[in-house]
N, C-alpha and C positions, 0 to 999 in steps of 0.2 A: 282280683280277677285279672286285671291288666298285667300285673307282675308275673302271675303264673303263665299267662298267655305268651308273653315275650320270652319267658324262660323256655318254653317249648319251641318258639320260632327261631331262637338263636341257633341251637344245634342243627335244626332242620335246614336253615339257610346255609350253614357251614358244610352240610353234607354235599351240597352241589360242588364244592371245591374238590373233595375227594373223589366222588363218583364221576364228576365231569371230566377231570384230568385222566382218570383210568379209562373212561369210555372213549375219549378221543384217541387215546393210544391204541385201543383195540380197533377202532374204526380206521386209523392210519395203517395198521398192520393188514387189515382186510382189504384196504384199497391199494396197498403197495407203496404207500408213502403219504405224508401229510398233505402234499400238493396234488395228489391223485384224486380223481373224481369217483365217488360212490353215491348211489341214489341221487345222481344229478347235481351233487355239490361236492366241493373239496372236503376231505376228511377234517381239515383244520377249521372249516367253517361250521362244524356240527353244532357246537354250543351256541354260537351267535345266531344261527338260523333258528334254533329252538327258542331262544329268547325273543327273536323277531316275531315268530308265530304267536307266542304268548302275548307280546305287546299289542299286536294288531287285534287279536281276538278279544283281549281285555278292553281295548278302546271301543270296540263295537258293542260289547255286551254289558259294560258297566252301567249304562242307563237302566237296563232291566234290573240289575242288582240293586241300584239305588231306588227304583220304584218298589221293589219287594220290601226293602227296608222302610220306605216311607209310607206305603199304602197298605201294608199288612202288619200283622202282629207276629211275624215269623223271624224277627231279627235274631233272636237267640237260636232258633232252629237252624237258620242259615249259617251262623257262626259255628255252631256245633257240627253241622253236616260238613262244612268245608274243612274243619279241623280233622274230622274222621277221614275224609278223602286224602288229605295231605299226609297223614300218618300212614295210611294204607299204601299210598304211592311210594313213600320212602321205604317202607318195610319190604315191598316187593323188589326193590332195587338190589337186595341181597343176592338175587339170582344172576347178577352181572357176570358174564363170561364172553368168550370169543363168539359164541353163537347167539347170545341174547342181548348184545349191546344196543341193537336197534330198538328192541322192545323197551329197554331201560330208558332210551332217549325219549320214547313216547311217554313213558311214565314221568320223566322230568318235565315234559311240557304240561301234562295234566296237573302235576303237583305245583308247578310254577303259576299256572292260571288260578288255581284254587287258593294259593297263598295270597294273591292279589285280592281276590274276592273276600277272603278272610280278613285281610287288612281293612277293607272298606267296612265290614261289619264291626270290627273293634273300634275303628275311628268314630263310628256313629255313637258309641258309648262314651267317648272321650269328654265331650262337653258336660256330661253329667257329674264329673268330678268337681269342677269349680268354674266360676266365671271370672275369677281374679287372675290377672296376667302373671303376677309374681308366683302365685301358687301353682298355676299351670306350668310355668317354667320349671318349678321344683319337681312336679310330677313327671313331666316328660323326660327331664334329665335323669331322674331316678329310674324310670323304666328302661331307658337306654343303657344305663349303667348295669342294671340287673341283667338285661339281655346279653350284653357283652361279657359280663363276668361269668355267667353260666356257659355261654358259648366258648369262652376262653378255657374254662375247666374241662369241658368236653373235648376240645381240640387238644389240650395238653395230655389227656389220658390216651387219646388215639395215637398221638405222636410217640408218647412214652412206650406204649405197647408195640407200636410199629417198629421202633428202633431196638427194643430190648429182645424181641422174639427171635429174629427180625421177620417182618412180613413183606410180601411183595406188594407192588402197587395195587394189584387187584384185591388181595386179601385186606389191605388197609382200607380200601373203599368199602368193602363188605362189612368190616368191623364198624366203620363210621355210620353206615346206613342202619345197621342193627341197633347201635346205641341210640342214635337220634330217634329211631322209631319207638324205642322203649321210653325215652324221656318225653317225647311228644304225647304218647298215650297217657302217661301219668299226669303231666302238667295241663295239657289240653282237656283231658277228661275231667279232672277235678275242677278246673276253672269254669268250664261250660256246663257242668252238671250242678255245681253247688254255688258258684260265686256270681256269674253273670245272670241277671234276672230277665224274665220276660218283660217286654215293653209293649204297651198298646199301640195300635197304628196311629200315625200322626194325623192322617186325614183320609176321608173316604175316596174311593176311586170314582172319578167323574163319570156320569152316565154316558154310555156310548163309547167309552174308551177301554182299551185293554192295558195290561201292565207295561207291555213293551212300548207302545206309542205314548202312554202316559209318562214313561221315563224320559223320553226325548222331549216331549212337550214341557215337562216340568223343568228339565235342564235348560231349555230355551227360555222359559219364563223367568227362571232364576238368573240366567245369564243376562237377560235384558235388565232385570231389576238391579243386579249388582253393577253392571257396566254403566247404568244411568245414574245411580245414586251413591256409589261407593268407589271413588276414584282410586284410592290406595289399594283396596282389596282387588280391584280390577287388574292393576298392574302386577300385583303379587301373583295372581293366578296366571297371568300371561308369562311371568318368569318361570312358573312351574312347568310350562310346556317344554322347557329346555334343561330343567334341573333333574338329575337322575334320582329316581325313587329307589329307596333301599330294598323294598320288597319285590321290585321288578326283576332283579338279578341282572340288570343291563351291564353295570360296571363289572360284576363278578364274572360274567361270561367272557367279556373282553379280556379281563386280567388273567383268567385261567388259561385262555387260548394263547396269550402273549407269553406267559411264563412257561408254558408247556413246549412251545415250538421255537421261540426266539431265545429264551434264556436256558432252555432245555432242563428245567427242573423236574424232578420226579414228584410223586404225590406227597411224600413226606416233607420234601423241601418246600413245596407250595403251602403245605399245612403250617410250616414254621413261619412263612411270610404272613399267612392269615392270623396266626397266633400273635405275632408282633403287632399287627393292626388292631386286633381285638383288645389287647391289654392297653394299647394307646387310645382306644375308643373311650375308655373309662375316664382318664383325665380330660379327654376332649368333651365328654358330656358334662363334666364338672366345670370346664371352661365355658361351655354354653350357658350354664346357670349363672356364672359370674358376669359374663359379658352381657347377658340379657338385662341384668340389673344395672350394669355400669354404663353401657352405651345403647340400650334398648334392643328388643328382639330383631327389629328390622336391620339395624347396622350390624348386629351380631351375625345374622344370616348372610349379609353381604360379605363380611370379612371372611367367613368360613368358606364361601364359594370361591373367593379370590385365592385363598390358601390352597384349596383343593386343586384349582386350575393350574396354579404355578407348579406345584409338586408333580402333578401328572405330566406337565410339559417337560419337566426336568427328567422324568423317567424316560419319556420318548426320545429325548435329546441325548442322554448320556449312557443309557443301557443299550449297548450295541451288539452284544453277543452272549456267549455262554461261558465266559471266563470266570475265574474266582472273583475277580474285581467286579464284574457285572453283577454277580450274585450278591456280593456284599453291599453293593449300591442298592440293590432291590430291598434288602433287609432294612437298610437305613431309610429309604423312601417309604417303606411300609409303615414305619413308626409315624412319619409325618402325615401320611394319608389317613392313618388311624385317628390321629388327633383331629384332622379336618372332618372326617366322617362323624365322629362323636360330637363334634361342635355343631355341624351343619343341621342335622336332622332334628334335634330337640329345639333348636332356634326356629326352624321352619314350623314345627308344630305349635310352639308358643306364639309365634307371629300370627299363624292362622286363627287361633282362638281369640287373640287380641283384636283382630280386624273384623271378625264376624259379628253382625248384629245379633243381639240376644233374642232368643225365641225363634230364630231361623237357622239354628245350627245344623239340623239334619239335612235340609235341602242344600245349604251352602257347602257343608262338608262333602256332600255328594258331588257337587260341582267341582270342588277343589280336588277330590279324588279323580274325577274325570279329566281335569286339566293335567293332573300329574301323570296320567296314563296314556292319553290319547296320542301323544307324539313321543312317548317313552321309547318306542322302537327305533327312532331315528339314529341314535349313536351306533347300535348294533347293525342297522341296515347299511349305514355308510361304511363301517368297519368290514362288513361282509362283502359289499360290492368291491371295495378296494382289494380285499384279500383274493376274491374270485378272479380279479383281473391282474393278479401277480404283483400288486404294490406291496412294498415292505410293511409288515404289521406295525412298525413304529409310527408310520404316518396314520394308520387307522387308530392307534391308541391316542395320538395327539388330538384327534377330533373331539375327544371327550372334553379337553380344555376349551375348545371352541364353544361347545354347548354350554359349559359352565359360565364362561365369560358373557355369552349372549344372555343367559339367565340373570347374571349380575346387572348388565346394562338395562334389562327390563325392570329391575327394581328401582332404578334411579327416579323415574317419574312418580313413584309412590309418594315422594315428598317427605316431610318430617313425620316421625312415628307419633309424636304427641298430638299432632293435628289429626292424624288418621284415627287414633284411639278416641279422641274427643268426639268425632263424628258418630261413633257407635255407642258412646257412653249413655246417652238418654235412653237407648233401647234396654239397658240393664234395669232401669227403674220400672219401665213399662212391663218388661218381662216378669220381674219379681212380683209386681202388683197383680198382674194377670194370673200368675201361679197361685198367689195367695187367695185370690178370689175363687179360682177353681177348686182349691183345696178346702175352702169354707172358712178361712181365717177372717176374723172381724176386722183386724187391722192389716194394713199392708206391711211389707217387710221394712218399709221406710218409716213406719210409725211404731216401731218397737218401743217398749217401756224403758227408754233410756232416762238417766237422771234429768237431762234437759227437757225431755217430753213430759215427764211427770211434773216438773216444776211449772211448765207452761200450762198444763191442764189444771193444776191447782190454782194458778193465778187467775185463770179464766173461768173458774167454777162459780156458780151462783150459790150464795150461802143459803142453807136450809132454813 
C-alpha cells in the first residue's frame, strides 16, 4: 500500500514544477512583467504565496486531522478522500491558459493542502510495518527510492515528448497534469481500495469535547508528556520546526521561482533539473540506508541536513544570472541536492520511529507531523517578503540554508542516539505484551517457544 501510494505522490509532486512555472509566466504576462503587481502581489511571488497559504492553513487545521485519525475509525476514509481530491485538483489543471491561470493557482493551493493531509494519514500507518529500527530504515529508504524512480520515469516521458514534438511551455504543463492525474487515479485507487485497511479508533472522544478542541488538547497533552519524559525526542521535534518537509512544497516553490526568473529557464529546462535531482534521490535514499546502519539515524539526519544547507548556499552564491555557465552549474548542483534530499527524509522517518515510545505511535506521529508543518511556511514567507521588497531572489534562496542549519543545531542537544533509543526500548516489551493480551495470546511475545524457553520449562517441570 505504501509503495503504491508514493508511486502516485511522486508524479503529482512533480506536476507542480511544470504547472507552476507555466502559471507564473502567464501571470507575469498578465501583470506586464514578473515584478509587476497583480491581485496585490508580484507575479513572481505567486507560487511562494500559494505555498505560504497552504502552510498556515495546514498548521491551524492539522490538530483536527490528527483528532479524526485518533478518535474515529475513518483513517482509511480520510486517506482515500484526500487522494481523490488531490487527483481531481491535478486533473482540472489541464484547463490552464491565459484566462484560467488564477483558477489553477487556487487548485494548486487545494491540492497542496490535501497532499499534506494525505501524508498525515499515510504516516499514521507507518508504525504498523515494524518496530525494528533497521527494518524501518529499509522500508523508508525503499519507499523513497520507489517514489523517485516512478517520478523520474514520469518526468523523462514528459521531457522526451516535450522536446520531440516539440511542445510549448503551456502544452508541456498540460501533458504533465494529464499524465499525473492518470497515474494518481490508478495507484491511489488501488492502494486505498484494496491495500490500506480500516483501523479501529484508538480511543473514545472525551465527554464534553469536540474533535477540534480534542485535537489541540491531545497535542498539548502529548507535547507535555514528550517534553517531560523524552529529552531526545523533544529536541528532534524542535529541529523539525526548521527542517523543510517534502510534502509541503516549500523548497519546490522557491526553487521553481528562482529558476524561472533568475536563471530564466523554460518549463522543459526546469524539468531536466528536476529529473537530475530525482535520479540522484535514488542513490541518496540508498546512502540513507547505509548511513543509518553505519553512524545511526540521528547522525545520518544531521549529515544530510549539513550537505543540503551547503549545496543550497553554493547555488545562491555562484548562480548569478541566466548564462550557459549558470545553467550548467544548476544542473551540477541539482545532482548534489538530489542526493541530500534522498538521504535526509528516510533518515528523518527512521529516526522518528526509533525515538517514539511503542504504543504511543499515533498520537506522537501526529505531534511530529504538527511540528513539521506549524512553521513550515517560514522559508517561503521570508522569501516572499524579500521579493516583494525588491531584494534579489538569491538572498531569499540563501535563507533555506539558514533554516537547515538551525534545524541541525537543534539536533545537537539530542545527545547520543544509543542512549535515546535505550530510553524507549522498555516500551517495546510492554507494548508487545499488551498487544498479545488484547489479542488473546496465552504467552507474551517475549515468551515464545524458543529452544532456551523450552529447555527452561523442561528443567522446571514437576515429574508426573
